[in-house]
N, C-alpha and C positions, 0 to 999 in steps of 0.2 A: 499537580494535575487534579482536576475536578472530575467527578462522575458526570456522565453525559446528561443526566437529568438535571443535575445542579446547574449546568451551563444554560439550559433552557430557562430554568427558574430565574437565574441571574439576568438573562436577557430580558425576560418579562418585567422584572423589577426595574431595571434600568430604563426600559421603554416607558413604563408607567411614570418614572421620574422625569423622563423627557417630555411627556404629555403635560405633567404638572408645571414644568418650566415654561412650556409654550403658553399655558393658561395664565401664568404669572407675568408673562410678557418678556421673559428672558429667552429670546429666540436663539441666540448664539449658544447658550448652555443646552438648550433642547437639541440643537443640531449635533453638538458634541456628544451628548448622551445617546442619540440615535446611532451615531457612528460606533460608540462603545458597545451598544447592544448588538450591532452588526458583527463586531469582533467575536462576541460570545456565540452568535449563531454560526459564524464561519468555523470557529473551533469545535462546535458540535459536529459538523460534517467532516472537518479535516483535523484530526487529533494532533495536538502540538508536539507530543513526544514522537509520533511517527514522522512528522515533518522534520524534526531535528535529527532523527535517525537517517532519513533520506539525505539530508545535508552531509552527514558524516560519511555515508557510503559514496557520495559524489567525490569526496576527497580520498577515497580508498582507505578510510580509517575504520576497519572492521571492528577492532576492539572498542572504539568510541561509539559506534552504532550499537553494538551489543550492550554497552553500558546504558545507553538511552532506552533500548527496548526492555532491558531488565527492570526498569522502573515501573513497567506495567505489570502489576501482580496478577490480576484476574481479567484477562482480555474480554471474556464473555460479559462481564458486568460493566466494564468501563467503556468499551468500544462498541460502535454500531457494527452491523454485519459486514459492510464493505471495509471498514477500518480493521476488523479482525482478519479479513482476507489479506490486506496489506501487511498486517503484523506477521502473519505466517509466511507471506512472500519474502519479507525482509529476513526472517529467520532462515528460510530456505536458501537465500542468497549467501548468507554468512556461513551456514553449515556446509554448503556445497564445496567449500574449500577443503574440508577435512573428512566429512562423513556423508557419503552418497546416499545411504539407506535412510538416514534421518532427514536429509534434504528432500528426498523423494516424498516422504510423508508430509513434510511441511508444504511443499509445492502442491501436492494433491489437495491438502486441506485448504490452501489459499484459493485454488481453482473452484473447489466446492462452495466456499463462502462467497466467491465472486470478487473480481477486480474491476474497477470502473473504467479503466483505460484499456483499449484494445491492445496497445503495444506492450503493456505490462502483462496482459494475459498471454500474448504471443511469446514474450520472453520466458514466462513460467513454463509454457508448453515446450519451448525450445530446450530449456534446461532439463525438463522431464525426458525429452527425446534423447538428450545426451546421456542421461543416467540410464535409460533403457538400452541405449546402444552399448554402453560399457558393460551392462549385464547380459549382453547377447540376446536381447529381445527385439529382433529386427522389425517384426510386423508392428509392434506397439510404437517403436521409434518412427517408422514410416508414417503411421497415422498421426502421431503428434506433430511431426514435421509438416504434414499437409495442413493440419489445423493452424499451426503457427504461421504458415505462409498465407493462409486465407485471412488471418487476423492482422497481418502486417500490411496495412493499407498504404502506408507511406514509404515502404521499402527500406526501413531502417535496419532490418535484420536479414536482408537479402544475402549479403556476403556470408554471414554465419550459417544460414540455411544451406547455401550452396556448398560450403566447406563440409558441413555435416553429411550432406548427401554423398559427397565424394568419399568421405571416410566410411560411410555405410557400405559402399561398393566393395570395400576391402574385407568386410566381414563375411 
């Protein structure tokens, strides 16, 4: 894994090589190098380690995802702000299975740093609402559920929100 600034420098160097190939008349090599530079730019915005951790979580492989996330030593130096948000979001998802207090800290940090997708932000707020509900903080849970419902534009979390509201009536 490269530092985020190194990725941009590599993209610039590969792009310069592409221009040189175009000048020399090797159009095919220039196009290939532009695509390679595009990969470095893509990896600047979407960190490869976080992408691999998401793939592990998709398979419900929490230890595998944790192993990938543990490869990131200093998230503040290596990741952009949004990537840091997803880093803490993934940590919160994994820790929520065992330690609710730690998961709450991770989710709050992820929301503070920002998540680029509305449904991810809604899921983080839904998890925070569940944690608040287990700690008997009904008002906070109600506010978080309302925010999650507002963020869930495609209705992917409708059933979970409805179930949580029903459980909240029992408190």
